[in-house]
N, C-alpha and C positions, 0 to 999 in steps of 0.2 A: 775167715779174717779177709776181706778185699787186698787185692794187690796194691788199689788205688786210694790218694788220702779223700777225707769227708770235703765234699762238698763247700764246703766254709774255710775249711783250711788251703784252700786251691784259691778260691772266689776273695777272701779278705783281703789278700798282698796286692790281686790284680786291681782289688776297689782302692783300695789305701791308694796305690801307685797313679790310677786313672784321676784323682780325686787331683794328688799333684800337678798332674799333668794339664790339669783344668785350671786351675790357683791362678797362673800368670793371665792365662785368657780371660778370666773373671776380673781380674786386676788392669785389668786393661781396658772393659767395658764398666768400672766401674761399679764392679758387680762383687755381693757377696756369694758365698754360694747356696744360703736361705734366701737371697732375692731370685736370683736364678732360678731355684725350684720355685717362688711363687711363681715369674713373670713362664714356667715352663707349664705350671700344676694352669695356669688361667690358660692356656691353649685352646681348649677345646670349648668351654663355655663358659660366662660366667657363673659366677660362684655364688650362694644366696646368702652365707653369712661366713661370717671370718674361722667362727671357730668350723665351720665346715671346711674351709681350706687348708687350717691346723686340721685338721685330721686328714685329709688328702693327702699331707704330704709327712706323715708321724712330727710332727708338732708342738712344741705347749703352745695351746693359743694365748695367754699372756704374753709368752717372749717374741710371738710374731707379730704381735703389734707396731713395734720400733721398724720392723721391718717393713712391715706396711703403710705409716708415716712417710717415711723416707722415701719408697719410692711413686706413693702419689705425689709429693712436694715435687720429682724430680718429673709427675704429667707421665709416667711411667706405666699404673695402674687410675682408673677408678674406683671411687668406690661411691654411688650415689642410690639414695635412698629406694626402696623397694618400695613399685605402688602400692601391694598389698599388703604392704604393714612397715609403717613410716619409718618403727625405731629397731627395721634392717638396711642394711648395708647391702645393696650387689656390688661384689668385684667385678672390675672387669677389665682389659686391655688396653688401652689408648694404642692406637699404630706407632709411637716411638718407642710404646712400651715392647709391639710386637717388632718392628724394627732391629731394639736392640737384641728382644731375647734371639731374636732368628741370626743377629749379626754374629752373637759369641757361641750361637749353635753351629757358625756354620766352623769356625778359626776352631773351636775344641773338635767337632768331628773332623777338619783335615788331620789333626793331630792324633785320631783314630786310626786312620786310615793308613797310617806308616804301623803301626802293629797289626791292625788286621791283615795286612799285605803279607804277613809271616805265614799266613796263613793262603794254604790251595782254593781255590775259586770253590771248589763244594766245600771243601771245610769252613772257610767263611760262610757261606749261605746257610751250612747247618749249624753253624754256631748260631749264628743272629738269629735266624728264627729257634731256637732251643731257648735263648736269652728271654726273646719276646714272647715265647709260651708261658714260661716259667714267671718271669716277671710278673704278666696280668692275671696273678692268680693270686685270690683273698688273701692276707697271711694266717687264715685260720685254717687255709689247707695244706701249708706248710706245715706248720706247726704242729696238727693235729696228725700230718702222714707219719 
């Protein structure tokens, strides 16, 4: 038997506390957690379908439509017809969506800096590297491990 707690037992309380710390920042930016998650997901490239977006963020594709409608109404995302298939909408960030996302993310990361300051520079670098490595694993590599 190991002397350390299970990973989920350590990560879950930390994750909940980090989310609680993010909520006031998101409210200041008039974003829900799902809206912020959508803006982050559209960061790298437009997505071809709402279903692909929902899958990439772990959301129910029918429940994410209201979030997308609100973001589009506010001019933060665009849903444009796919030139190859007019039935499909391509989702992308607008310049305003990028600005709001960047502002919220900067404020969240300023809060995170206070937490990360508790670690030595070496531990901080190792912690962030480990999180980035594990966060990019496909879910099946975690569940099949």
